[in-house]
C-alpha positions as CSV (number, residue, x, y, z in Angstrom):
1,M,0.2,0.3,0.1
2,D,1.4,3.5,-0.8
3,W,2.8,4.9,2.7
4,N,1.0,8.4,2.0
5,T,-2.6,6.5,1.5
6,D,-1.9,4.7,4.6
7,L,-0.6,7.6,6.7
8,K,-3.6,9.6,5.9
9,R,-6.1,6.6,6.4
10,L,-4.9,6.1,9.8
11,M,-4.6,9.5,11.0
12,G,-8.1,10.0,10.2
13,E,-8.7,6.9,12.1
14,A,-6.8,8.3,15.0
15,T,-8.9,11.9,14.5
16,H,-12.2,10.1,14.7
17,L,-11.1,8.0,18.0
18,V,-10.3,11.5,19.4
19,R,-13.3,13.0,19.0
20,S,-15.1,10.0,20.3
21,G,-13.4,10.6,23.3
22,Q,-11.2,6.9,22.5
23,L,-7.7,8.5,23.7
24,A,-5.8,5.4,24.6
25,D,-6.9,4.2,20.9
26,A,-6.0,7.3,19.1
27,T,-2.7,7.4,20.9
28,R,-1.9,3.6,19.3
29,A,-3.3,4.3,15.9
30,I,-0.5,7.6,15.7
31,Q,1.8,5.2,17.2
32,Q,1.5,2.8,14.1
33,A,1.4,5.9,11.9
34,L,4.7,6.9,13.1
35,G,6.0,3.6,13.4
36,G,5.4,3.3,9.9
37,A,7.3,6.4,9.3
38,A,9.9,5.4,11.2
39,A,10.8,2.0,9.4
40,R,10.5,4.1,6.0
41,H,13.0,6.5,7.1
42,G,15.1,3.8,8.4
43,G,14.9,5.2,12.4
44,P,13.0,5.5,15.4
45,P,10.6,8.2,15.7
46,T,11.9,11.3,18.0
47,P,10.1,10.5,21.1
48,A,7.7,13.1,22.7
49,R,9.6,13.2,25.9
50,A,12.9,12.1,26.8
51,D,14.1,10.1,29.7
52,V,14.6,11.8,33.1
53,T,18.0,12.1,35.2
54,P,18.1,9.1,37.8
55,P,17.8,10.4,40.8
56,S,21.4,11.1,42.7
57,H,21.2,9.4,46.2
58,T,24.3,11.0,47.5
59,P,24.6,14.8,47.4
60,Q,27.1,15.4,44.8
61,P,28.5,19.3,44.4
62,H,29.1,18.6,40.6
63,M,27.1,16.7,38.7
64,A,28.9,13.8,36.7
65,E,26.3,13.9,33.5
66,A,24.0,16.3,31.7
67,P,20.5,15.1,31.7
68,L,19.8,12.7,29.1
69,W,17.2,15.5,28.0
70,R,19.4,18.5,28.1
71,R,22.3,16.0,25.6
72,A,19.8,16.2,22.7
73,G,20.7,19.6,22.0
74,T,20.8,23.0,22.9
75,P,17.8,24.6,24.9
76,Q,15.9,25.3,21.6
77,E,16.7,22.1,19.9
78,V,14.9,20.0,22.8
79,A,13.0,17.2,21.8
80,D,11.0,16.5,25.1
81,A,9.8,20.2,25.6
82,V,6.2,19.8,24.6
83,V,4.4,23.1,24.6
84,I,1.0,22.8,25.6
85,D,-1.5,25.9,26.0
86,R,-3.5,25.5,29.3
87,S,-5.3,28.9,28.5
88,S,-6.6,29.6,25.0
89,R,-7.2,25.9,23.6
90,A,-10.8,24.6,23.1
91,P,-11.6,21.4,24.8
92,Q,-11.5,19.3,22.1
93,A,-8.2,20.2,20.7
94,E,-6.6,19.9,24.1
95,D,-7.8,16.4,23.9
96,E,-6.0,15.7,20.4
97,A,-2.8,17.4,21.4
98,R,-3.1,14.9,24.7
99,A,-3.6,12.2,22.5
100,Y,-0.3,12.5,20.8
101,A,1.9,11.6,23.7
102,A,2.4,7.8,25.3
103,P,-0.4,7.1,27.9
104,R,1.2,7.3,31.1
105,P,-0.7,7.6,34.5
106,A,-2.1,10.9,35.3
107,A,-0.3,13.0,38.4
108,N,-3.9,13.6,40.0
109,H,-7.8,12.9,38.8
110,N,-6.9,16.3,36.4
111,P,-6.9,15.6,32.9
112,L,-4.8,18.5,32.4
113,A,-2.1,17.3,34.5
114,E,1.1,16.8,33.5
115,P,2.4,13.1,34.0
116,P,4.7,11.6,36.0
117,G,8.2,12.1,35.0
118,S,7.8,14.7,32.7
119,F,9.6,18.2,31.7
120,T,7.2,20.1,30.1
121,R,6.8,23.9,28.3
122,V,3.5,25.3,29.0
123,A,2.0,28.1,27.4
124,F,0.5,30.4,29.8
125,T,-1.8,34.0,29.4
126,H,-2.2,35.8,32.2
127,T,-5.3,38.0,32.9
128,A,-3.3,41.0,33.1
129,T,-1.7,40.3,29.6
130,R,-3.8,38.8,27.5
131,H,-2.2,40.0,24.5
132,Q,0.9,38.1,25.6
133,T,1.7,34.4,25.8
134,H,4.2,33.3,28.7
135,H,5.7,30.0,29.0
136,Y,7.2,28.0,31.6
137,H,8.5,24.2,31.8
138,L,7.5,22.2,34.8
139,Y,9.3,19.2,36.2
140,V,6.8,16.2,37.5
141,P,9.2,14.0,39.6
142,P,8.3,10.3,38.3
143,G,6.8,9.2,41.8
144,A,3.7,11.8,41.5
145,T,0.5,10.4,42.4
146,A,-3.1,11.2,42.5
147,G,-4.4,12.5,46.1
148,S,-0.3,12.9,47.5
149,P,0.3,16.5,48.0
150,M,3.9,17.3,46.7
151,P,6.7,20.3,47.6
152,L,7.0,22.9,44.7
153,V,10.0,24.9,44.2
154,L,9.6,27.6,42.0
155,M,13.1,28.6,40.2
156,L,13.8,32.3,38.3
157,H,16.6,32.1,36.0
158,G,19.5,34.5,35.8
159,C,19.8,36.9,32.6
160,T,21.0,35.4,29.5
161,Q,19.4,32.1,30.8
162,D,16.0,29.9,30.0
163,P,14.0,27.1,32.1
164,V,16.2,24.3,30.3
165,D,19.7,26.0,30.4
166,F,18.5,27.2,34.3
167,A,17.6,23.2,34.9
168,T,20.7,21.6,33.3
169,G,23.2,24.0,35.5
170,T,21.6,23.6,38.7
171,G,20.6,20.1,38.5
172,M,17.3,20.5,40.7
173,N,15.3,18.4,38.8
174,A,17.6,15.2,39.9
175,A,17.7,16.5,43.4
176,A,13.9,17.2,43.6
177,T,13.3,13.5,42.4
178,P,13.8,12.0,46.1
179,A,11.6,14.2,47.4
180,N,9.1,13.7,45.3
181,A,9.0,17.6,44.3
182,L,7.7,19.4,41.5
183,V,10.1,22.3,39.8
184,L,8.8,25.3,38.1
185,Y,10.7,27.3,35.9
186,P,9.0,30.6,34.8
187,E,10.3,31.8,31.3
188,Q,11.3,35.8,30.9
189,P,10.6,36.6,27.6
190,H,13.1,39.0,25.5
191,S,10.4,41.2,25.1
192,A,10.4,41.6,28.8
193,N,13.7,42.3,29.2
194,P,16.5,42.5,26.2
195,N,18.5,40.3,28.5
196,G,16.0,38.0,29.9
197,C,16.5,39.4,33.4
198,W,13.8,39.6,35.3
199,N,12.8,43.2,36.6
200,W,13.8,43.4,40.1
201,F,14.4,47.1,39.9
202,R,11.2,48.3,38.5
203,P,8.9,50.0,41.0
204,G,6.2,48.2,39.0
205,D,7.7,44.8,39.1
206,Q,7.8,45.4,43.2
207,H,4.7,44.4,44.6
208,R,2.3,42.1,45.3
209,G,-0.2,41.7,42.8
210,S,1.3,43.6,40.2
211,G,3.8,43.2,37.3
212,E,6.2,40.4,37.2
213,P,5.3,39.3,40.9
214,A,1.8,38.8,40.1
215,L,2.4,37.2,36.7
216,L,4.7,33.9,38.4
217,V,2.4,33.6,41.2
218,A,-0.1,33.1,38.6
219,M,1.7,30.6,37.3
220,L,2.2,28.9,40.4
221,H,-1.6,29.1,40.6
222,D,-1.9,27.1,37.5
223,V,0.2,24.4,38.6
224,V,-1.7,24.2,41.4
225,A,-4.8,23.8,39.8
226,R,-3.2,20.9,37.9
227,H,-1.6,19.1,40.4
228,S,-1.6,17.9,44.1
229,V,0.7,20.8,45.8
230,D,1.6,20.8,49.6
231,A,0.2,24.3,50.3
232,Q,3.0,24.3,53.6
233,R,5.7,23.5,51.1
234,V,6.0,26.1,48.5
235,Y,9.4,27.6,47.9
236,V,11.5,30.2,45.5
237,A,15.3,30.2,44.8
238,G,16.7,32.3,42.3
239,L,20.1,33.1,40.5
240,S,21.1,36.9,40.0
241,A,18.3,38.7,39.2
242,G,16.5,35.6,39.4
243,G,17.4,35.5,42.9
244,A,16.4,39.7,43.5
245,M,13.0,38.4,42.1
246,A,12.9,35.5,44.7
247,A,13.9,37.6,47.6
248,L,11.0,40.0,46.3
249,L,8.5,37.2,46.1
250,G,9.2,36.0,49.7
251,R,8.9,39.8,51.0
252,E,5.6,40.3,49.1
253,Y,3.9,36.9,49.7
254,P,5.0,35.6,53.2
255,D,1.6,33.9,53.1
256,L,2.6,31.9,50.1
257,F,6.2,30.4,50.4
258,A,7.5,28.7,53.0
259,A,11.5,29.9,52.1
260,V,13.4,31.3,49.8
261,G,16.6,30.8,48.2
262,V,19.1,33.6,47.0
263,H,21.9,32.5,44.7
264,S,24.1,35.7,43.8
265,G,21.3,38.1,44.1
266,L,20.0,41.1,45.7
267,Q,17.7,42.2,48.5
268,A,14.1,42.8,47.9
269,G,14.0,46.7,47.0
270,A,17.5,46.9,46.9
271,A,17.0,49.4,43.6
272,H,14.2,51.0,42.0
273,N,15.5,52.1,38.7
274,V,18.4,51.1,36.4
275,M,21.0,53.5,37.4
276,G,20.2,52.0,41.4
277,A,20.2,48.6,39.8
278,L,23.9,49.2,38.7
279,S,25.3,50.9,41.9
280,A,23.3,48.1,44.0
281,M,25.1,45.4,42.0
282,K,28.9,47.3,42.3
283,N,28.5,48.5,46.2
284,G,25.3,46.8,47.6
285,A,22.2,48.6,48.4
286,K,21.9,51.6,50.1
287,P,19.9,51.5,53.3
288,S,17.2,54.0,52.2
289,A,16.0,51.5,49.5
290,A,14.5,48.6,51.6
291,E,13.8,51.1,54.1
292,H,11.0,52.6,51.7
293,H,9.2,49.7,51.4
294,T,8.9,49.1,55.3
295,A,7.7,52.5,56.0
296,H,5.0,52.5,53.3
297,R,4.0,49.1,53.6
298,P,1.0,48.3,51.1
299,A,-2.3,47.4,53.2
300,N,-2.7,44.4,50.7
301,V,0.8,42.5,51.8
302,P,-0.2,40.3,54.9
303,A,1.9,41.2,58.1
304,L,3.5,38.5,58.7
305,P,7.6,37.7,59.5
306,P,9.5,36.6,56.6
307,P,10.0,33.4,55.2
308,P,13.5,31.8,56.3
309,I,15.9,32.5,53.9
310,I,19.2,30.7,52.5
311,V,22.2,32.5,50.4
312,F,24.6,31.6,48.7
313,H,27.1,34.2,47.1
314,G,30.8,34.4,46.1
315,D,33.0,37.2,47.8
316,A,34.8,37.2,44.4
317,D,31.7,37.9,42.6
318,T,32.2,41.0,40.4
319,T,28.8,41.2,39.0
320,V,27.1,41.3,42.0
321,H,28.7,42.3,45.1
322,A,29.1,40.0,48.1
323,H,27.7,42.8,50.3
324,N,24.7,41.9,48.9
325,G,24.5,38.7,50.5
326,E,24.8,40.0,53.9
327,Q,22.5,42.6,53.4
328,L,19.8,39.5,52.1
329,I,20.6,37.9,55.7
330,E,20.5,41.2,57.9
331,A,17.1,42.5,56.6
332,T,15.7,39.0,57.2
333,L,16.8,39.3,60.5
334,A,15.7,42.5,61.1
335,A,12.0,41.8,59.7
336,L,11.9,38.9,61.9
337,A,12.9,40.9,65.4
338,A,10.3,43.5,63.7
339,A,7.8,41.2,63.7
340,A,8.6,39.7,67.2
341,G,8.1,43.5,68.5
342,G,11.8,43.8,69.1
343,A,12.1,40.3,71.3
344,R,13.3,37.6,68.9
345,E,16.8,37.2,69.1
346,T,18.7,35.1,67.0
347,V,21.9,32.6,68.1
348,E,24.6,32.0,65.3
349,A,26.5,28.9,64.7
350,V,29.5,28.8,61.9
351,H,30.8,26.1,59.8
352,T,33.5,26.3,57.6
353,G,35.1,23.7,54.9
354,Q,35.5,22.8,51.2
355,S,34.1,21.5,48.4
356,P,34.9,17.9,46.7
357,G,36.6,20.5,44.0
358,G,38.8,21.9,46.6
359,K,36.7,25.2,47.1
360,G,36.1,26.9,50.6
361,Y,33.5,28.2,52.5
362,T,32.0,29.5,55.5
363,C,28.6,28.7,56.3
364,T,26.6,30.5,59.2
365,V,23.2,29.3,60.4
366,Y,21.2,31.6,62.4
367,S,18.3,30.1,64.7
368,T,15.9,31.4,66.8
369,A,17.4,31.6,70.6
370,A,16.0,29.4,72.9
371,G,12.2,30.2,74.3
372,A,11.9,32.8,71.3
373,S,9.9,30.5,69.2
374,P,6.2,30.1,69.3
375,A,4.9,27.6,71.7
376,N,4.1,25.0,69.2
377,A,7.7,25.2,67.6
378,P,10.9,23.5,68.3
379,H,13.2,25.7,71.0
380,E,15.4,26.4,67.9
381,Q,14.5,26.9,64.4
382,V,16.7,27.5,61.6
383,V,15.8,31.0,60.1
384,A,18.6,31.8,57.6
385,E,21.7,30.4,56.4
386,H,24.5,32.0,54.4
387,W,27.5,30.5,52.9
388,V,30.3,32.6,51.8
389,L,32.2,30.9,48.8
390,H,35.4,31.2,49.1
391,G,37.2,32.6,45.7
392,A,33.7,32.1,43.8
393,G,32.6,34.3,41.1
394,H,28.9,35.2,39.3
395,A,28.1,31.3,39.3
396,W,25.6,28.6,40.7
397,A,28.0,26.4,43.2
398,G,28.5,23.0,42.2
399,G,26.3,23.4,38.8
400,H,26.9,21.2,36.1
401,A,29.2,22.5,33.3
402,D,26.5,22.1,30.6
403,G,24.6,24.9,32.1
404,S,25.8,28.6,31.9
405,H,27.1,30.5,35.1
406,T,27.9,27.7,37.0
407,D,30.8,26.5,39.1
408,P,31.2,22.8,38.9
409,G,33.7,22.7,41.6
410,G,32.0,24.4,44.3
411,V,29.8,23.3,47.1
412,G,26.7,21.7,46.4
413,A,24.1,24.4,46.4
414,T,21.3,22.7,44.7
415,H,21.1,20.1,47.3
416,A,22.1,22.3,50.3
417,M,19.1,24.6,49.1
418,L,16.5,21.7,48.6
419,Q,17.5,20.1,52.2
420,F,16.9,23.9,53.8
421,F,13.6,24.1,51.9
422,L,12.4,20.8,52.9
423,A,12.7,21.7,56.6
424,Q,10.8,24.5,56.3
425,R,6.7,24.1,56.5
426,R,4.7,27.3,56.4
427,S,2.0,27.1,59.3
């Protein structure tokens, strides 16, 4: 039989099955058609989704191999980054799109949930920007099951990066697998910033319910609508500009995030224009920058203590001065004291060490003093960790060399950050 005629017949059958709601049969028909194409052209069809990197049971600051989905090509060529439009497709079109994926158990009972073990690029339209389609990538761990609430980590890339590059460099997907955690990577379009930076320094993007903070939280709620997310274990982390935006989200949404991670970033409100941003990056923020928000706290921001924070910063960073890391810790401790009426004290524990790659670090752990915690909390509760990376520049410590802005020989920031996160729960 002529192949083109056969292909048309099989695809026609698949379309009919989709419209009649028989998605599994439609998938088999499409796979049969694609299998015929492979035989005709001498090779297997490109899979819709590549395998996910197996979990690493021993935290390592250097990831030995790039994930299989990353090794397939550059971020623009990744085969498994399936685009799914959650906001504008008609129900029938959504069903047809899902029919092209191999049948796998859903993460929950929502038919639109991405399947376990997937890393998917999702198209998303925010109510405030209906004229523009945004995108994010979502990693769903292989162990995702219906009705089992999972932690969620919101990861914000730095300038010149994208979600696939950031996922590759940090290795967060592999680290999140044994924790059975979802990982959400919003994508900043170059139309919003020429270098793909989050606009942490613009007043319109620094407040709850407006600009980029509102967009990022809307993406998070979009994931929550389809997956079983543990509302007490939602975290946000970022690198550089992404770290500065993570700090902003922690300040503006203390009722949403259980902890914040900032790598090579700046404190919330460090600048309010481009010139101020450049100055803060070079020397640290002026004290008045953060005080401005405290003095004019919007009424819609809940009067809650800030989430616990973990900060990584290289003391040889020439892009964002290491003083910014100190200011992040100082701002958190000051806000905690203010929330407790000035009565809360913290104790410090200092640890020093070296990564397997021979790079030194100093980690200072800040905990609430005995008796200063709420009655239902432990006597000592970690509220901040500050990792000073000796001799390190502007790069994710312990990251994979296949990702940009990484320091493979550094201490494993990804595993340390995730461990810090999972020890925190929002009450």
